[in-house]
OpenMM code with the backbone's topology and positions (N, CA, C; nanometers):
from openmm import Vec3, app, unit

residues = "MET PRO PHE LEU SER ARG ILE ARG ILE ASN PRO PHE ARG GLU VAL SER ARG LYS LEU LEU THR ASN PRO HIS VAL THR HIS GLY ALA VAL VAL ALA GLY LEU PRO ASP PRO GLU ALA ASP ARG PRO LEU TRP ARG TRP ASP SER GLU ARG GLU GLY ARG PRO TYR LEU LEU VAL LEU THR SER THR ALA PRO ASP TRP THR HIS LEU VAL GLU GLN CYS GLY TRP PRO SER ALA GLY GLY ASP HIS VAL VAL THR ARG ASP TYR ALA PRO LEU LEU ARG GLN LEU ALA LYS GLY ARG GLU PHE ALA PHE ARG VAL THR ALA ASN PRO VAL GLN HIS VAL PRO ALA PRO VAL MET ASP SER VAL GLN GLY SER PRO ALA LYS ARG GLY ARG ALA GLN ARG MET GLY HIS ARG THR ALA SER HIS GLN GLN ARG".split()
positions = [
    Vec3(8.9577, 9.5831, 7.6087),
    Vec3(8.9724, 9.6717, 7.7221),
    Vec3(9.0779, 9.6141, 7.8156),
    Vec3(9.1655, 9.6958, 7.8694),
    Vec3(9.2742, 9.6477, 7.9552),
    Vec3(9.2276, 9.6210, 8.0987),
    Vec3(9.3004, 9.5314, 8.1648),
    Vec3(9.2693, 9.4941, 8.3024),
    Vec3(9.3945, 9.5058, 8.3879),
    Vec3(9.3777, 9.5571, 8.5093),
    Vec3(9.4862, 9.5645, 8.6062),
    Vec3(9.4519, 9.4701, 8.7201),
    Vec3(9.5437, 9.3786, 8.7496),
    Vec3(9.5224, 9.2792, 8.8549),
    Vec3(9.6257, 9.2957, 8.9650),
    Vec3(9.5804, 9.2689, 9.0874),
    Vec3(9.6691, 9.2699, 9.2044),
    Vec3(9.6526, 9.1349, 9.2724),
    Vec3(9.7617, 9.0571, 9.2800),
    Vec3(9.7576, 8.9204, 9.3297),
    Vec3(9.8429, 8.9105, 9.4559),
    Vec3(9.7802, 8.8710, 9.5663),
    Vec3(9.8538, 8.8529, 9.6923),
    Vec3(9.9366, 8.7254, 9.6853),
    Vec3(10.0597, 8.7323, 9.7328),
    Vec3(10.1515, 8.6185, 9.7285),
    Vec3(10.1966, 8.5837, 9.8704),
    Vec3(10.1990, 8.4539, 9.9005),
    Vec3(10.2469, 8.4043, 10.0290),
    Vec3(10.3955, 8.3714, 10.0154),
    Vec3(10.4842, 8.4529, 10.0718),
    Vec3(10.6281, 8.4317, 10.0518),
    Vec3(10.6836, 8.3090, 10.1248),
    Vec3(10.6013, 8.2435, 10.2073),
    Vec3(10.6487, 8.1277, 10.2828),
    Vec3(10.6317, 7.9967, 10.2066),
    Vec3(10.5677, 8.0022, 10.0901),
    Vec3(10.5507, 7.8816, 10.0093),
    Vec3(10.6681, 7.8685, 9.9128),
    Vec3(10.7084, 7.7447, 9.8873),
    Vec3(10.8260, 7.7198, 9.8036),
    Vec3(10.8080, 7.7738, 9.6620),
    Vec3(10.6926, 7.7517, 9.6024),
    Vec3(10.6686, 7.8005, 9.4658),
    Vec3(10.6738, 7.9527, 9.4632),
    Vec3(10.6255, 8.0159, 9.5693),
    Vec3(10.6289, 8.1623, 9.5763),
    Vec3(10.7709, 8.2146, 9.5775),
    Vec3(10.8578, 8.1484, 9.6492),
    Vec3(10.9966, 8.1939, 9.6551),
    Vec3(11.0633, 8.1845, 9.5176),
    Vec3(11.0305, 8.0805, 9.4410),
    Vec3(11.0827, 8.0701, 9.3044),
    Vec3(11.0284, 8.1846, 9.2188),
    Vec3(10.9011, 8.2138, 9.2382),
    Vec3(10.8367, 8.3217, 9.1636),
    Vec3(10.9011, 8.4562, 9.1964),
    Vec3(10.9276, 8.4799, 9.3236),
    Vec3(10.9832, 8.6072, 9.3693),
    Vec3(11.1289, 8.6274, 9.3275),
    Vec3(11.2026, 8.5195, 9.3085),
    Vec3(11.3459, 8.5330, 9.2820),
    Vec3(11.3842, 8.5147, 9.1361),
    Vec3(11.2919, 8.4694, 9.0518),
    Vec3(11.3272, 8.4421, 8.9135),
    Vec3(11.2267, 8.5085, 8.8196),
    Vec3(11.2678, 8.6117, 8.7455),
    Vec3(11.1743, 8.6799, 8.6556),
    Vec3(11.1214, 8.5902, 8.5438),
    Vec3(11.1960, 8.4898, 8.5036),
    Vec3(11.1489, 8.3979, 8.3998),
    Vec3(11.0322, 8.3134, 8.4517),
    Vec3(11.0416, 8.2698, 8.5766),
    Vec3(10.9326, 8.1934, 8.6377),
    Vec3(10.8101, 8.2828, 8.6540),
    Vec3(10.8301, 8.4067, 8.6962),
    Vec3(10.7193, 8.5004, 8.7094),
    Vec3(10.6516, 8.5232, 8.5758),
    Vec3(10.7302, 8.5460, 8.4723),
    Vec3(10.6737, 8.5677, 8.3392),
    Vec3(10.5907, 8.4470, 8.2948),
    Vec3(10.6412, 8.3268, 8.3184),
    Vec3(10.5683, 8.2057, 8.2823),
    Vec3(10.4362, 8.1943, 8.3566),
    Vec3(10.4365, 8.2299, 8.4852),
    Vec3(10.3132, 8.2247, 8.5642),
    Vec3(10.2125, 8.3285, 8.5162),
    Vec3(10.2611, 8.4452, 8.4775),
    Vec3(10.1726, 8.5504, 8.4258),
    Vec3(10.1108, 8.5056, 8.2935),
    Vec3(10.1920, 8.4540, 8.2047),
    Vec3(10.1429, 8.4104, 8.0740),
    Vec3(10.0431, 8.2943, 8.0898),
    Vec3(10.0631, 8.2095, 8.1899),
    Vec3(9.9723, 8.0966, 8.2124),
    Vec3(9.8320, 8.1423, 8.2533),
    Vec3(9.8166, 8.2632, 8.2990),
    Vec3(9.6858, 8.3142, 8.3383),
    Vec3(9.6104, 8.3842, 8.2275),
    Vec3(9.6665, 8.3877, 8.1079),
    Vec3(9.6039, 8.4585, 7.9964),
    Vec3(9.5302, 8.3617, 7.9051),
    Vec3(9.4136, 8.4011, 7.8537),
    Vec3(9.3399, 8.3117, 7.7646),
    Vec3(9.4112, 8.2879, 7.6314),
    Vec3(9.4801, 8.3871, 7.5799),
    Vec3(9.5533, 8.3731, 7.4537),
    Vec3(9.6895, 8.4404, 7.4693),
    Vec3(9.7889, 8.3663, 7.5201),
    Vec3(9.9210, 8.4259, 7.5458),
    Vec3(9.9880, 8.4848, 7.4223),
    Vec3(9.9568, 8.4322, 7.3047),
    Vec3(10.0183, 8.4824, 7.1825),
    Vec3(9.9678, 8.6220, 7.1466),
    Vec3(9.8436, 8.6533, 7.1851),
    Vec3(9.7823, 8.7809, 7.1472),
    Vec3(9.8016, 8.8895, 7.2519),
    Vec3(9.8431, 8.8535, 7.3712),
    Vec3(9.8536, 8.9504, 7.4806),
    Vec3(9.9995, 8.9726, 7.5171),
    Vec3(10.0342, 9.0969, 7.5464),
    Vec3(10.1691, 9.1315, 7.5924),
    Vec3(10.1555, 9.1939, 7.7299),
    Vec3(10.1553, 9.1125, 7.8347),
    Vec3(10.1319, 9.1657, 7.9693),
    Vec3(10.2509, 9.2434, 8.0227),
    Vec3(10.2207, 9.3387, 8.1086),
    Vec3(10.3221, 9.4092, 8.1866),
    Vec3(10.3022, 9.3660, 8.3311),
    Vec3(10.4103, 9.3390, 8.4009),
    Vec3(10.3978, 9.2991, 8.5404),
    Vec3(10.5111, 9.3580, 8.6222),
    Vec3(10.4868, 9.3671, 8.7511),
    Vec3(10.5895, 9.4136, 8.8441),
    Vec3(10.5572, 9.3638, 8.9833),
    Vec3(10.6612, 9.3496, 9.0628),
    Vec3(10.6464, 9.3115, 9.2030),
    Vec3(10.6362, 9.4369, 9.2876),
    Vec3(10.5558, 9.4301, 9.3906),
    Vec3(10.5462, 9.5386, 9.4870),
    Vec3(10.5172, 9.4758, 9.6224),
    Vec3(10.5155, 9.5563, 9.7275),
    Vec3(10.4841, 9.5023, 9.8593),
    Vec3(10.4104, 9.6069, 9.9410),
    Vec3(10.3371, 9.5565, 10.0389),
    Vec3(10.2657, 9.6443, 10.1307),
    Vec3(10.3630, 9.6926, 10.2371),
    Vec3(10.3156, 9.7778, 10.3227),
    Vec3(10.4031, 9.8311, 10.4288),
    Vec3(10.4591, 9.7210, 10.5170),
    Vec3(10.3828, 9.6163, 10.5369),
    Vec3(10.4281, 9.5055, 10.6222),
    Vec3(10.5274, 9.4148, 10.5503),
    Vec3(10.5572, 9.4457, 10.4250),
    Vec3(10.6511, 9.3653, 10.3484),
    Vec3(10.5868, 9.2476, 10.2783),
    Vec3(10.4540, 9.2396, 10.2772),
    Vec3(10.3861, 9.1299, 10.2090),
    Vec3(10.3864, 9.1564, 10.0583),
    Vec3(10.4433, 9.0632, 9.9790),
    Vec3(10.4537, 9.0888, 9.8348),
    Vec3(10.3216, 9.0679, 9.7618),
    Vec3(10.3066, 9.1418, 9.6549),
    Vec3(10.1972, 9.1176, 9.5624),
    Vec3(10.2465, 9.1456, 9.4215),
    Vec3(10.1769, 9.0864, 9.3271),
    Vec3(10.2121, 9.0976, 9.1864),
    Vec3(10.1076, 9.1834, 9.1176),
    Vec3(10.1526, 9.2871, 9.0490),
    Vec3(10.0642, 9.3718, 8.9688),
    Vec3(10.0808, 9.3314, 8.8226),
    Vec3(9.9686, 9.3092, 8.7537),
    Vec3(9.9746, 9.2659, 8.6142),
    Vec3(9.8744, 9.3464, 8.5333),
    Vec3(9.9210, 9.4015, 8.4220),
    Vec3(9.8347, 9.4732, 8.3284),
    Vec3(9.8236, 9.3883, 8.2022),
    Vec3(9.6989, 9.3523, 8.1656),
    Vec3(9.6745, 9.2683, 8.0492),
    Vec3(9.5676, 9.3324, 7.9608),
    Vec3(9.5645, 9.2932, 7.8356),
    Vec3(9.4609, 9.3466, 7.7464),
    Vec3(9.3375, 9.2572, 7.7428),
    Vec3(9.3478, 9.1347, 7.7947),
    Vec3(9.2329, 9.0446, 7.8035),
    Vec3(9.2090, 9.0078, 7.9492),
    Vec3(9.0881, 8.9597, 7.9782),
    Vec3(9.0529, 8.9222, 8.1160),
    Vec3(9.1326, 8.7985, 8.1578),
    Vec3(9.2129, 8.8082, 8.2634),
    Vec3(9.2964, 8.6957, 8.3057),
    Vec3(9.2249, 8.6057, 8.4067),
    Vec3(9.2845, 8.4885, 8.4295),
    Vec3(9.2392, 8.3968, 8.5343),
    Vec3(9.3614, 8.3609, 8.6185),
    Vec3(9.3643, 8.4090, 8.7418),
    Vec3(9.4805, 8.3890, 8.8283),
    Vec3(9.4593, 8.2780, 8.9299),
    Vec3(9.3664, 8.1871, 8.9056),
    Vec3(9.3382, 8.0778, 8.9990),
    Vec3(9.4635, 7.9973, 9.0298),
    Vec3(9.5440, 7.9682, 8.9293),
    Vec3(9.6647, 7.8882, 8.9500),
    Vec3(9.7628, 7.9576, 9.0446),
    Vec3(9.7725, 8.0889, 9.0375),
    Vec3(9.8633, 8.1606, 9.1272),
    Vec3(9.8129, 8.1594, 9.2710),
    Vec3(9.6836, 8.1743, 9.2896),
    Vec3(9.6278, 8.1714, 9.4253),
    Vec3(9.6487, 8.0329, 9.4869),
    Vec3(9.6242, 7.9286, 9.4094),
    Vec3(9.6383, 7.7923, 9.4623),
    Vec3(9.7833, 7.7556, 9.4911),
    Vec3(9.8754, 7.7968, 9.4051),
    Vec3(10.0154, 7.7565, 9.4207),
    Vec3(10.0983, 7.8525, 9.5046),
    Vec3(10.0658, 7.9818, 9.5000),
    Vec3(10.1532, 8.0828, 9.5600),
    Vec3(10.0820, 8.1762, 9.6560),
    Vec3(9.9555, 8.1622, 9.6698),
    Vec3(9.8807, 8.2574, 9.7513),
    Vec3(9.8436, 8.2045, 9.8879),
    Vec3(9.7333, 8.2558, 9.9383),
    Vec3(9.6796, 8.2200, 10.0683),
    Vec3(9.5388, 8.1624, 10.0450),
    Vec3(9.5242, 8.0456, 9.9814),
    Vec3(9.3923, 7.9991, 9.9402),
    Vec3(9.2926, 7.9803, 10.0542),
    Vec3(9.3387, 7.9470, 10.1749),
    Vec3(9.2446, 7.9254, 10.2857),
    Vec3(9.2213, 8.0510, 10.3687),
    Vec3(9.2903, 8.1573, 10.3393),
    Vec3(9.2744, 8.2825, 10.4147),
    Vec3(9.1556, 8.3613, 10.3606),
    Vec3(9.1041, 8.4481, 10.4426),
    Vec3(8.9936, 8.5332, 10.3998),
    Vec3(9.0438, 8.6532, 10.3221),
    Vec3(8.9509, 8.7303, 10.2710),
    Vec3(8.9872, 8.8514, 10.1974),
    Vec3(9.0030, 8.8259, 10.0491),
    Vec3(9.0341, 8.9329, 9.9788),
    Vec3(9.0527, 8.9238, 9.8344),
    Vec3(9.1928, 8.8749, 9.8018),
    Vec3(9.2013, 8.7612, 9.7354),
    Vec3(9.3313, 8.7084, 9.6930),
    Vec3(9.3767, 8.7780, 9.5652),
    Vec3(9.2798, 8.8042, 9.4794),
    Vec3(9.3061, 8.8704, 9.3523),
    Vec3(9.2023, 8.9794, 9.3333),
    Vec3(9.2482, 9.0961, 9.2952),
    Vec3(9.1581, 9.2050, 9.2584),
    Vec3(9.1913, 9.2413, 9.1149),
    Vec3(9.0917, 9.2313, 9.0280),
    Vec3(9.1104, 9.2662, 8.8870),
    Vec3(9.0100, 9.3746, 8.8518),
    Vec3(9.0587, 9.4828, 8.7987),
    Vec3(8.9732, 9.5972, 8.7639),
    Vec3(8.9945, 9.6358, 8.6182),
    Vec3(8.8903, 9.6960, 8.5632),
    Vec3(8.8986, 9.7504, 8.4277),
    Vec3(8.9885, 9.8738, 8.4327),
    Vec3(9.0861, 9.8791, 8.3441),
    Vec3(9.1839, 9.9869, 8.3413),
    Vec3(9.1412, 10.1008, 8.2494),
    Vec3(9.0377, 10.0781, 8.1694),
    Vec3(8.9931, 10.1764, 8.0700),
    Vec3(8.9498, 10.3094, 8.1314),
    Vec3(8.8769, 10.3121, 8.2455),
    Vec3(8.8388, 10.4423, 8.3021),
    Vec3(8.9592, 10.5318, 8.3332),
    Vec3(9.0666, 10.4734, 8.3811),
    Vec3(9.1865, 10.5528, 8.4073),
    Vec3(9.2462, 10.6043, 8.2768),
    Vec3(9.2512, 10.5194, 8.1759),
    Vec3(9.3072, 10.5619, 8.0473),
    Vec3(9.2264, 10.6763, 7.9863),
    Vec3(9.0944, 10.6748, 8.0086),
    Vec3(9.0110, 10.7830, 7.9549),
    Vec3(9.0394, 10.9163, 8.0253),
    Vec3(9.0944, 10.9119, 8.1452),
    Vec3(9.1253, 11.0344, 8.2193),
    Vec3(9.2566, 11.0980, 8.1755),
    Vec3(9.3363, 11.0256, 8.0995),
    Vec3(9.4637, 11.0812, 8.0540),
    Vec3(9.4384, 11.1957, 7.9570),
    Vec3(9.5024, 11.3052, 7.9835),
    Vec3(9.4887, 11.4223, 7.8971),
    Vec3(9.6162, 11.5051, 7.9093),
    Vec3(9.6395, 11.5837, 7.8088),
    Vec3(9.7570, 11.6695, 7.8093),
    Vec3(9.7482, 11.7657, 7.9280),
    Vec3(9.8575, 11.7761, 8.0021),
    Vec3(9.8622, 11.8657, 8.1169),
    Vec3(9.8288, 11.7995, 8.2497),
    Vec3(9.7664, 11.6815, 8.2494),
    Vec3(9.7377, 11.6109, 8.3749),
    Vec3(9.8650, 11.5482, 8.4268),
    Vec3(9.8759, 11.5412, 8.5569),
    Vec3(9.9947, 11.4821, 8.6177),
    Vec3(9.9551, 11.3633, 8.7028),
    Vec3(10.0347, 11.2579, 8.6942),
    Vec3(10.0141, 11.1369, 8.7716),
    Vec3(10.1469, 11.0969, 8.8331),
    Vec3(10.1422, 11.0372, 8.9491),
    Vec3(10.2636, 10.9881, 9.0144),
    Vec3(10.2690, 10.8362, 8.9976),
    Vec3(10.3866, 10.7838, 8.9713),
    Vec3(10.4035, 10.6404, 8.9592),
    Vec3(10.5486, 10.6054, 8.9854),
    Vec3(10.5722, 10.4768, 9.0072),
    Vec3(10.7074, 10.4255, 9.0259),
    Vec3(10.7391, 10.3320, 8.9104),
    Vec3(10.8628, 10.3322, 8.8698),
    Vec3(10.9054, 10.2411, 8.7643),
    Vec3(11.0447, 10.1888, 8.7980),
    Vec3(11.0647, 10.0624, 8.7686),
    Vec3(11.1970, 10.0020, 8.7811),
    Vec3(11.2381, 9.9616, 8.6405),
    Vec3(11.3488, 10.0145, 8.5948),
    Vec3(11.3925, 9.9862, 8.4581),
    Vec3(11.5415, 9.9562, 8.4572),
    Vec3(11.5837, 9.8909, 8.3538),
    Vec3(11.7239, 9.8580, 8.3362),
    Vec3(11.7651, 9.9081, 8.1981),
    Vec3(11.8073, 10.0343, 8.1863),
    Vec3(11.8427, 10.0872, 8.0550),
    Vec3(11.9713, 10.0238, 8.0026),
    Vec3(11.9628, 9.9734, 7.8804),
    Vec3(12.0787, 9.9097, 7.8170),
    Vec3(12.0901, 9.9560, 7.6721),
    Vec3(12.2032, 9.9282, 7.6126),
    Vec3(12.2217, 9.9528, 7.4695),
    Vec3(12.2984, 9.8344, 7.4124),
    Vec3(12.2808, 9.8106, 7.2836),
    Vec3(12.3557, 9.7063, 7.2153),
    Vec3(12.4841, 9.7683, 7.1613),
    Vec3(12.5953, 9.7120, 7.2009),
    Vec3(12.7264, 9.7605, 7.1593),
    Vec3(12.7866, 9.6573, 7.0638),
    Vec3(12.8284, 9.7005, 6.9456),
    Vec3(12.8899, 9.6040, 6.8525),
    Vec3(13.0128, 9.5400, 6.9161),
    Vec3(13.0249, 9.4123, 6.8935),
    Vec3(13.1407, 9.3398, 6.9459),
    Vec3(13.2650, 9.3836, 6.8696),
    Vec3(13.3797, 9.3776, 6.9321),
    Vec3(13.5022, 9.4166, 6.8614),
    Vec3(13.5307, 9.3217, 6.7449),
    Vec3(13.5978, 9.3744, 6.6450),
    Vec3(13.6353, 9.2941, 6.5287),
    Vec3(13.7478, 9.2010, 6.5698),
    Vec3(13.7295, 9.0730, 6.5379),
    Vec3(13.8316, 8.9744, 6.5723),
    Vec3(13.9456, 8.9816, 6.4717),
    Vec3(14.0673, 8.9612, 6.5209),
    Vec3(14.1837, 8.9633, 6.4320),
    Vec3(14.1729, 8.8518, 6.3293),
    Vec3(14.2145, 8.8849, 6.2075),
    Vec3(14.2148, 8.7811, 6.1043),
    Vec3(14.3337, 8.6890, 6.1275),
    Vec3(14.3105, 8.5635, 6.1056),
    Vec3(14.4154, 8.4637, 6.1266),
    Vec3(14.4548, 8.4065, 5.9911),
    Vec3(14.5800, 8.4093, 5.9598),
    Vec3(14.6366, 8.3527, 5.8378),
    Vec3(14.5643, 8.4021, 5.7129),
    Vec3(14.5432, 8.5284, 5.7038),
    Vec3(14.4884, 8.5876, 5.5829),
    Vec3(14.3385, 8.5786, 5.5676),
    Vec3(14.2677, 8.5170, 5.6618),
    Vec3(14.1215, 8.5103, 5.6498),
    Vec3(14.0630, 8.6458, 5.6884),
    Vec3(13.9450, 8.6814, 5.6354),
    Vec3(13.8868, 8.8121, 5.6664),
    Vec3(13.8469, 8.8216, 5.8133),
    Vec3(13.8463, 8.9442, 5.8636),
    Vec3(13.8098, 8.9669, 6.0028),
    Vec3(13.6610, 8.9419, 6.0212),
    Vec3(13.6253, 8.8860, 6.1363),
    Vec3(13.4853, 8.8583, 6.1680),
    Vec3(13.4405, 8.9493, 6.2814),
    Vec3(13.3183, 8.9922, 6.2711),
    Vec3(13.2613, 9.0710, 6.3795),
    Vec3(13.1738, 8.9780, 6.4623),
    Vec3(13.1938, 8.9809, 6.5916),
    Vec3(13.1157, 8.8969, 6.6812),
    Vec3(12.9758, 8.9532, 6.7023),
    Vec3(12.9001, 8.8859, 6.7830),
    Vec3(12.7636, 8.9254, 6.8131),
    Vec3(12.7630, 9.0479, 6.9045),
    Vec3(12.6656, 9.1377, 6.8848),
    Vec3(12.6558, 9.2581, 6.9689),
    Vec3(12.6285, 9.2175, 7.1141),
    Vec3(12.6755, 9.3001, 7.2049),
    Vec3(12.6579, 9.2724, 7.3471),
    Vec3(12.5694, 9.3802, 7.4090),
    Vec3(12.4895, 9.3395, 7.5068),
    Vec3(12.4090, 9.4370, 7.5804),
    Vec3(12.4927, 9.4919, 7.6954),
    Vec3(12.5007, 9.6230, 7.7019),
    Vec3(12.5764, 9.6885, 7.8084),
    Vec3(12.4829, 9.7825, 7.8829),
    Vec3(12.4871, 9.7770, 8.0139),
    Vec3(12.4025, 9.8634, 8.0947),
    Vec3(12.4516, 10.0072, 8.0927),
    Vec3(12.3568, 10.0995, 8.0950),
    Vec3(12.3916, 10.2416, 8.1073),
    Vec3(12.4211, 10.2672, 8.2545),
    Vec3(12.5433, 10.3048, 8.2825),
    Vec3(12.5835, 10.3220, 8.4222),
    Vec3(12.5979, 10.4675, 8.4630),
    Vec3(12.6088, 10.5541, 8.3664),
    Vec3(12.6282, 10.6953, 8.4022),
    Vec3(12.4941, 10.7694, 8.4023),
    Vec3(12.4874, 10.8747, 8.4803),
    Vec3(12.3639, 10.9523, 8.4893),
    Vec3(12.3259, 11.0134, 8.3558),
    Vec3(12.4242, 11.0579, 8.2768),
    Vec3(12.3922, 11.1189, 8.1472),
    Vec3(12.3266, 11.0190, 8.0533),
    Vec3(12.3702, 10.8934, 8.0540),
    Vec3(12.3057, 10.7916, 7.9711),
    Vec3(12.1648, 10.7617, 8.0196),
    Vec3(12.1442, 10.7596, 8.1495),
    Vec3(12.0147, 10.7222, 8.2050),
    Vec3(11.9114, 10.8319, 8.1915),
    Vec3(11.9527, 10.9539, 8.1625),
    Vec3(11.8567, 11.0642, 8.1513),
    Vec3(11.8178, 11.0939, 8.0091),
    Vec3(11.8668, 11.0208, 7.9138),
    Vec3(11.8315, 11.0462, 7.7726),
    Vec3(11.6913, 11.0039, 7.7427),
] * unit.nanometer
topology = app.Topology()
chain = topology.addChain("A")
for resn in residues:
    res = topology.addResidue(resn, chain)
    for name in ("N", "CA", "C"):
        topology.addAtom(name, app.Element.getBySymbol(name[0]), res)
């Protein structure tokens, strides 16, 4: 059964600033909270409250433990809920054809473009380089 977690982050702590500015560090912190990182493929995103206080939303297929994030990046001595984790299955059961839901998504649409063929030098065969990721910059590409 899937779980949705909301983790409050203290942006004034040094570890938090690394977490907020580097997606690789965030991914590592998310994976560290999973009982079996090899079996779970978490989805995560940053969001903030109206006051600009950041929090991390994480969707996992197993029950996570976010103690390390609260201790290193949260408000451990403050009151209130530092982490809220809920079962996501009831929402999934409500999905049906014709129902409408509102949500926000941040995505970076890209495509792999073959690298140009390199000129052959002194009769050697031409080599093709490694494909490159190119961002979709036009509206027509982004709406496909």
